[in-house]
C-alpha positions as CSV (number, residue, x, y, z in Angstrom):
1,M,-16.2,-1.7,5.2
2,G,-15.7,-1.1,8.8
3,R,-14.1,1.9,10.1
4,R,-11.0,0.1,11.4
5,K,-10.5,-1.6,8.1
6,Q,-10.9,1.6,6.4
7,N,-8.4,3.5,8.6
8,A,-5.9,0.5,8.2
9,R,-6.2,0.6,4.4
10,M,-5.7,4.4,4.3
11,I,-2.6,4.4,6.5
12,A,-1.2,1.5,4.6
13,S,-1.8,3.1,1.3
14,N,-0.4,6.5,2.5
15,I,2.9,4.8,3.6
16,I,3.3,3.1,0.4
17,I,2.5,6.4,-1.7
18,L,5.2,8.1,0.4
19,E,7.7,5.4,-0.4
20,I,6.8,5.1,-4.1
21,R,7.4,8.9,-4.3
22,K,10.8,8.6,-2.7
23,S,12.1,5.7,-4.5
24,K,10.0,5.7,-7.8
25,K,9.0,2.0,-7.2
26,I,7.3,-0.1,-4.7
27,P,9.9,-1.4,-2.2
28,D,9.9,-4.7,-0.5
29,I,9.8,-3.0,2.9
30,C,6.4,-1.4,1.8
31,K,4.9,-4.8,1.1
32,E,6.0,-6.3,4.3
33,L,4.6,-3.2,6.1
34,M,1.3,-3.6,4.4
35,I,1.1,-7.3,5.1
36,E,1.9,-6.7,8.7
37,N,-0.6,-3.8,9.0
38,V,-3.4,-5.8,7.7
39,H,-2.4,-8.9,9.7
40,N,-2.4,-6.8,12.9
41,H,-6.0,-5.7,12.1
42,M,-7.0,-9.4,11.3
43,H,-7.5,-8.9,7.7
44,S,-6.5,-11.0,4.8
45,L,-3.5,-11.0,2.7
46,G,-5.8,-10.2,-0.3
47,S,-6.6,-7.0,1.5
48,A,-2.9,-6.1,1.8
49,L,-2.3,-6.7,-1.8
50,G,-5.3,-4.8,-2.8
51,C,-3.9,-1.7,-0.7
52,I,-0.6,-2.0,-2.5
53,E,-2.4,-1.9,-6.0
54,L,-4.6,1.0,-4.8
55,A,-1.5,2.9,-3.7
56,A,0.3,2.2,-6.9
57,R,-2.6,3.4,-8.9
58,R,-2.7,6.5,-6.7
59,A,0.9,7.1,-7.2
60,D,0.4,6.6,-10.9
61,M,-2.1,9.5,-10.9
62,H,0.7,11.6,-9.7
63,G,2.9,10.6,-12.6
64,I,5.0,7.9,-10.9
65,K,5.1,4.5,-12.5
66,E,6.3,1.4,-10.7
67,N,9.6,0.2,-12.2
68,K,9.3,-3.0,-14.2
69,K,11.9,-5.7,-13.3
């Protein structure tokens, strides 16, 4: 994975982790931020969704579960 893509993934997942910790769930704005971030770096939507999942798993390790609707 290239350095720019790696940086984009780290920034995105960190943003999401902060939001998850604040609200105890993955907010819609986070998903939008992720998609926008990846789009700006010319990466696929799949990569954005992967970042959301990665961030959710990392947040789970800290004892925060995504709220089920």
